[in-house]
C-alpha positions as CSV (number, residue, x, y, z in Angstrom):
1,M,93.9,82.7,112.9
2,H,94.7,86.0,114.7
3,T,93.6,89.1,112.9
4,R,95.9,92.2,112.6
5,Q,93.5,94.0,114.9
6,S,93.7,91.3,117.6
7,R,97.5,91.3,117.3
8,T,97.5,95.1,117.7
9,R,95.2,94.8,120.7
10,R,97.4,92.2,122.3
11,K,100.5,94.3,121.8
12,T,98.7,97.3,123.3
13,C,97.7,95.2,126.3
14,W,101.3,94.1,126.8
15,K,102.6,97.6,126.6
16,Y,100.0,98.8,129.1
17,A,100.9,96.0,131.5
18,I,104.5,96.7,131.2
19,C,104.0,100.5,131.8
20,L,101.7,99.8,134.7
21,S,104.2,97.5,136.3
22,F,106.9,100.1,135.8
23,L,104.8,102.8,137.4
24,I,103.9,100.6,140.3
25,F,107.6,99.8,140.8
26,C,108.6,103.4,140.6
27,R,105.8,104.4,143.1
28,V,106.9,101.7,145.6
29,S,110.6,102.6,145.1
30,L,109.9,106.3,145.6
31,A,107.8,105.6,148.6
32,A,110.6,103.6,150.2
33,Q,113.1,106.4,149.4
34,E,110.8,109.0,150.9
35,K,110.7,107.2,154.2
36,S,114.4,107.4,154.6
37,F,115.2,110.5,152.5
38,P,113.2,113.8,152.9
39,K,111.0,114.6,149.9
40,E,112.1,118.3,149.9
41,K,115.8,117.3,149.7
42,R,115.1,114.7,147.0
43,L,113.3,117.3,144.9
44,A,116.2,119.8,145.3
45,L,118.6,117.1,144.2
46,E,116.5,116.3,141.2
47,K,116.3,119.9,140.2
48,A,120.1,120.3,140.5
49,V,120.7,117.2,138.3
50,A,118.1,118.4,135.7
51,S,119.8,121.8,135.5
52,F,123.3,120.2,135.2
53,M,122.1,117.9,132.4
54,A,120.4,120.7,130.5
55,T,123.5,122.9,130.7
56,N,125.8,120.1,129.4
57,N,123.3,118.5,127.0
58,I,123.8,115.1,128.7
59,P,121.6,112.3,127.3
60,G,121.6,110.0,130.4
61,L,122.8,110.2,134.0
62,S,122.5,108.1,137.2
63,A,123.3,109.3,140.7
64,A,123.3,107.8,144.2
65,L,123.9,108.9,147.8
66,V,125.1,107.0,150.8
67,L,124.1,108.5,154.1
68,D,124.6,107.1,157.6
69,G,126.6,104.3,155.9
70,E,123.6,103.1,153.8
71,P,122.5,103.7,150.2
72,R,119.8,106.2,150.8
73,W,118.9,107.6,147.4
74,S,119.5,106.7,143.8
75,Q,117.9,107.7,140.5
76,G,118.3,107.6,136.8
77,F,117.7,110.6,134.5
78,G,117.3,111.0,130.8
79,M,118.1,108.3,128.3
80,A,120.5,105.4,128.3
81,D,119.8,104.9,124.6
82,L,118.5,107.8,122.5
83,E,117.8,105.8,119.4
84,N,115.5,103.3,121.2
85,S,114.2,105.8,123.8
86,S,115.4,103.6,126.7
87,P,115.4,105.5,130.0
88,A,118.4,105.6,132.3
89,T,117.8,104.1,135.7
90,S,119.9,103.7,138.8
91,S,120.8,100.2,137.6
92,T,122.0,101.3,134.2
93,L,125.6,100.2,133.5
94,F,128.1,102.9,132.7
95,R,131.7,102.8,131.9
96,L,133.5,103.8,135.1
97,G,136.6,105.1,133.4
98,S,139.3,105.8,136.0
99,I,137.1,105.2,139.0
100,S,138.0,101.6,138.2
101,K,141.3,102.4,140.0
102,P,140.0,102.7,143.6
103,I,138.2,99.3,143.1
104,S,141.4,97.7,141.8
105,A,143.4,99.2,144.6
106,T,141.0,97.8,147.1
107,A,141.6,94.3,145.7
108,V,145.4,94.8,145.9
109,L,145.2,95.9,149.5
110,Q,143.2,92.8,150.3
111,L,146.1,90.7,149.1
112,W,148.4,92.8,151.2
113,E,146.3,92.2,154.3
114,R,146.4,88.5,153.7
115,G,150.2,88.5,153.4
116,K,150.2,87.5,149.8
117,L,151.6,90.7,148.3
118,D,154.5,92.9,149.4
119,L,153.7,96.5,148.4
120,D,157.4,97.4,148.4
121,A,158.8,94.5,146.5
122,P,159.9,95.0,142.9
123,V,156.9,94.3,140.6
124,Q,158.8,91.5,138.8
125,K,158.3,89.3,141.9
126,Y,154.7,89.0,140.8
127,C,154.8,90.0,137.2
128,P,158.0,88.6,135.7
129,A,156.6,89.5,132.2
130,F,157.4,93.1,132.9
131,P,161.1,93.9,132.0
132,Q,163.6,95.2,134.5
133,K,164.1,99.0,134.3
134,E,166.9,101.3,135.3
135,W,165.3,101.6,138.8
136,P,163.1,99.1,140.6
137,I,159.3,99.9,140.7
138,T,157.0,98.8,143.5
139,T,153.3,98.2,143.7
140,R,152.9,101.0,146.2
141,E,154.4,103.4,143.8
142,L,152.2,102.2,140.9
143,L,149.1,102.6,143.0
144,G,150.1,106.1,143.9
145,H,151.2,107.1,140.3
146,L,154.8,107.4,141.5
147,G,156.1,104.4,139.4
148,G,157.4,106.4,136.4
149,I,155.2,104.5,133.9
150,R,154.0,106.7,131.1
151,H,150.4,107.6,130.5
152,Y,148.9,107.9,127.0
153,N,151.2,109.7,124.5
154,P,149.9,113.1,123.4
155,D,150.2,112.2,119.8
156,G,148.7,108.7,120.3
157,K,151.8,106.9,118.9
158,G,152.3,103.6,120.6
159,D,148.8,103.6,122.1
160,V,145.6,101.9,121.0
161,P,143.8,104.3,118.5
162,E,140.9,106.1,120.0
163,D,138.4,104.3,117.7
164,S,139.6,100.7,118.0
165,A,138.0,97.4,118.7
166,R,141.4,95.7,119.1
167,H,140.9,93.1,121.8
168,F,143.6,92.1,124.3
169,A,143.2,88.5,125.5
170,S,145.2,89.0,128.8
171,V,146.8,91.5,131.1
172,E,150.2,90.3,130.0
173,E,149.4,91.0,126.4
174,S,148.4,94.5,127.3
175,L,151.8,95.1,128.8
176,Q,153.2,95.1,125.2
177,L,151.9,98.7,124.7
178,F,154.3,100.2,127.2
179,A,156.6,97.6,128.7
180,N,159.6,98.4,126.6
181,D,159.2,102.2,126.9
182,P,161.6,104.2,129.2
183,L,160.4,105.4,132.5
184,V,159.3,109.1,132.4
185,E,160.6,109.7,136.0
186,K,162.7,107.9,138.5
187,P,160.1,106.0,140.7
188,G,159.1,107.8,143.8
189,T,160.3,111.2,142.7
190,K,157.3,112.7,140.9
191,F,153.6,112.2,140.6
192,H,152.8,111.1,137.0
193,Y,149.3,109.9,136.5
194,S,149.3,106.7,134.5
195,T,146.5,104.3,133.5
196,Y,149.1,102.0,132.0
197,G,150.6,101.8,135.5
198,Y,147.4,100.2,136.6
199,T,147.6,97.7,133.8
200,L,150.9,96.6,135.4
201,V,149.1,96.6,138.8
202,G,146.6,94.1,137.3
203,C,149.5,91.8,136.3
204,V,150.9,92.1,139.8
205,L,147.5,91.1,141.3
206,E,147.2,88.1,139.0
207,G,150.7,86.9,140.0
208,A,150.0,87.4,143.7
209,A,146.5,85.8,143.6
210,A,147.4,83.1,141.1
211,G,144.2,83.9,139.1
212,K,142.6,86.2,136.6
213,F,142.2,89.8,137.6
214,I,138.4,90.2,137.0
215,D,137.7,86.8,138.7
216,F,139.5,87.9,141.8
217,L,137.6,91.2,141.9
218,G,134.3,89.3,141.3
219,K,134.9,87.0,144.3
220,N,136.6,89.4,146.7
221,V,135.1,92.8,146.0
222,F,131.9,92.7,143.9
223,A,130.2,89.7,145.7
224,P,131.0,90.9,149.3
225,A,129.8,94.4,148.5
226,G,126.6,93.3,146.7
227,M,127.7,94.7,143.4
228,E,125.7,92.2,141.4
229,Q,125.9,93.9,137.9
230,T,129.5,95.1,138.0
231,R,132.0,93.5,135.6
232,D,134.6,94.1,133.0
233,D,133.4,96.2,130.0
234,D,133.5,93.4,127.4
235,F,133.0,95.3,124.1
236,F,131.7,92.2,122.2
237,A,129.5,90.7,125.0
238,I,125.7,91.2,125.2
239,I,125.4,92.9,128.6
240,P,121.8,93.8,129.8
241,H,121.3,97.4,131.0
242,R,124.5,98.7,129.5
243,T,124.1,102.3,128.2
244,R,125.0,103.6,124.8
245,W,127.9,106.0,124.6
246,Y,127.7,109.6,123.4
247,H,130.0,112.4,122.4
248,K,129.4,116.1,121.4
249,D,131.0,117.2,118.2
250,K,132.6,120.6,117.7
251,G,129.2,122.1,116.9
252,G,127.7,120.8,120.1
253,M,125.6,118.0,118.4
254,V,125.3,114.8,120.4
255,R,126.5,111.8,118.4
256,N,127.5,108.2,119.1
257,A,130.9,108.0,120.7
258,G,133.9,106.3,119.1
259,V,134.6,102.6,119.4
260,L,136.4,101.5,122.6
261,D,137.6,98.0,123.5
262,S,139.0,98.7,127.0
263,S,140.5,95.2,127.4
264,Y,144.0,96.7,127.5
265,K,143.2,98.7,130.7
266,I,140.7,96.9,132.7
267,P,142.3,97.6,136.1
268,G,142.6,101.3,135.4
269,G,139.6,102.1,133.2
270,G,137.8,99.0,132.0
271,I,135.1,98.2,134.5
272,I,131.3,98.9,134.1
273,S,128.9,99.5,137.0
274,S,125.7,101.2,138.0
275,A,125.0,104.0,140.5
276,D,123.3,101.4,142.8
277,D,126.3,99.1,142.7
278,M,128.8,101.9,143.3
279,A,126.8,103.1,146.2
280,D,126.9,99.5,147.6
281,F,130.7,99.6,147.1
282,E,130.9,102.9,149.1
283,A,128.7,101.5,151.9
284,A,130.9,98.3,152.1
285,M,134.0,100.4,152.3
286,L,132.5,102.6,155.1
287,A,131.4,99.5,157.0
288,D,134.9,97.9,156.8
289,K,133.5,94.9,154.9
290,L,136.2,94.9,152.3
291,L,139.2,96.1,154.2
292,K,140.2,96.6,157.8
293,R,140.1,100.2,159.1
294,G,143.9,100.4,159.4
295,T,144.3,99.3,155.8
296,Q,141.8,101.9,154.7
297,D,143.7,104.6,156.6
298,L,146.8,103.5,154.7
299,M,145.0,103.6,151.3
300,W,143.4,106.9,152.1
301,T,146.6,108.7,153.2
302,S,148.4,110.9,150.6
303,L,151.7,109.6,149.4
304,K,154.8,111.8,149.4
305,T,157.5,112.2,146.7
306,A,161.1,111.4,147.6
307,D,161.6,115.1,148.6
308,G,158.6,115.0,151.1
309,K,155.9,116.7,149.1
310,E,152.4,115.3,149.4
311,T,150.8,114.2,146.1
312,G,147.2,114.5,147.1
313,Y,146.7,110.9,146.1
314,G,146.8,107.8,148.2
315,L,146.7,104.2,147.0
316,G,144.1,104.5,144.2
317,W,142.2,107.3,145.7
318,G,142.4,111.1,145.5
319,V,142.7,112.8,148.9
320,M,141.3,116.3,149.5
321,D,139.8,118.7,152.0
322,K,136.8,120.5,150.7
323,F,134.1,122.6,152.4
324,G,135.4,121.5,155.8
325,L,135.3,117.8,155.0
326,H,138.1,115.3,154.4
327,I,137.0,113.6,151.1
328,L,138.4,110.5,149.3
329,A,137.4,110.6,145.7
330,H,138.1,109.9,142.0
331,T,136.8,110.9,138.6
332,G,136.8,109.1,135.3
333,G,136.4,109.8,131.6
334,Q,136.7,108.0,128.3
335,Q,134.8,107.5,125.1
336,G,131.1,107.9,126.0
337,T,131.4,108.4,129.7
338,S,132.1,110.8,132.5
339,T,132.1,109.7,136.2
340,A,132.8,110.8,139.7
341,F,132.4,109.4,143.1
342,A,133.5,110.3,146.7
343,V,133.3,109.1,150.3
344,V,133.4,111.2,153.5
345,P,134.3,108.7,156.3
346,S,133.7,111.3,159.0
347,R,130.1,111.7,157.9
348,N,129.6,108.1,156.9
349,A,128.5,109.4,153.5
350,G,129.2,109.1,149.8
351,V,128.1,110.1,146.4
352,V,128.1,108.6,142.9
353,V,127.5,110.3,139.5
354,L,127.7,108.5,136.2
355,C,126.8,109.8,132.8
356,N,126.9,108.5,129.2
357,L,128.6,111.6,127.6
358,D,132.3,112.2,127.5
359,D,134.2,115.4,128.5
360,V,131.8,116.5,131.2
361,E,132.9,117.8,134.6
362,V,130.5,115.6,136.5
363,N,132.6,116.1,139.7
364,Q,131.0,119.5,140.0
365,L,127.6,117.9,140.2
366,A,128.9,115.2,142.6
367,M,130.3,117.8,145.0
368,Q,127.0,119.8,144.7
369,I,124.9,116.8,145.6
370,L,127.2,115.9,148.5
371,R,127.1,119.5,149.7
372,M,123.3,119.6,149.6
373,A,122.9,116.1,151.2
374,L,125.2,117.0,154.1
375,D,123.8,120.5,154.6
376,V,127.1,122.2,154.1
377,P,126.4,126.0,154.6
378,D,127.0,128.3,151.7
379,G,130.2,130.2,151.7
380,I,132.4,127.3,152.9
381,P,134.9,126.6,150.1
C-alpha cells in the first residue's frame, strides 16, 4: 500500500520531470532560433511584446516571424488559461476572427485555378440555396466586399446574439440569417465589409468543390502548408492547446469572454490556428505552394468600385503601402480574441500576432515587429 508521503513524492518527481523536459525543450528551441535569428533582435522583439501586453493588460499572446521565406522566430507570452496557469506557447490555438478570410479566399482561388469556379458567374450557379436578388452577385465581388451583402446589424436584430451557443449544422443553414435581407448596395458600387458575405462564399466553395468547406480547406490548404493544428472552431469539441477567451469590462478588469459558437461564419471568422501554423501558411504562400504566382497577383491586387475607385482590398486580403513596403494583411477580432498578420512579398517576409483578449489593436504590434525585423529606419511612415 502506498503511503500519502510516497504518493506526494511521486507527484513531485513527475512534476520535476515534466518541468525539466519543458526546460530542455525550451533551451533546444531557443538555441535553434538563435542560430537563425540574432539574439539581440529577439530580445528587442520580446521587450516590445512585453510592453504591449502590459499596456493593454493582455493575458496571453503568440507571435511569429517569417524571414527569407521561412518561419524564423515564434514565441508565446503570458497565459493561455489564467485559471489553470497554463502558459501560452507558439502552438497555442487562438480564434483567428477575420483573418480566416484570406485562408478561405486562397481555397476559392485554388478552385478558380483548376477551372472549377467562375469568379464572375452569379453565385447561384454554385449555391442555389441563396435567393436571387435585384442584381446578380459574383464570387469576385463577395471576396472583395463589393457584393452588397450586409454585415452585422448595429442593433443585433436578425443576428446571432453575442453570447450564444446556437449551433449551425451547415453553411446552408447559416444562410438563413441574411439570405432574405435586401442588399445594402448594388454589387460592385461600394465597398461594404461583410462577414456574412464570406458565409455565402463558403456555400459557393462547397458547390464548386462538391464537398464540405472545412474538409476542402484541410486537404488543399492546411495539409500542403503544414498547418497541422488548424481547424474550425468547434465550440463543443475538446481541442488540445486551445486558449481560453478573455474580455475587459468597463472597469478594465479581465474576465472570461462571452459565449461564441462561430459555426454560422466559419469561412469569414470561424477558424482557429496557432502562430506557428499561420507562419507556415505565410511561408507556403510566399513559396507559391498553394497558388500560382499569377493567381497571387490577382488576389493581392486592390479591387475597384464601378466608378474606378480602389478599395484597398483584394480578394480576401487588405492591400496597403506602409513604411516603404507593399504589404498584404488582415486583422481579426471577436469574443476573446484579437489577431493580425501580414506578408511582404518583396522582402519574402511575414508576421503573425494572436492574443486571447478582444478589442485590442494588435495590428500596431504586428507592424512594430515587422518594422524591427526588416530594419525599417525610424521616420519612414
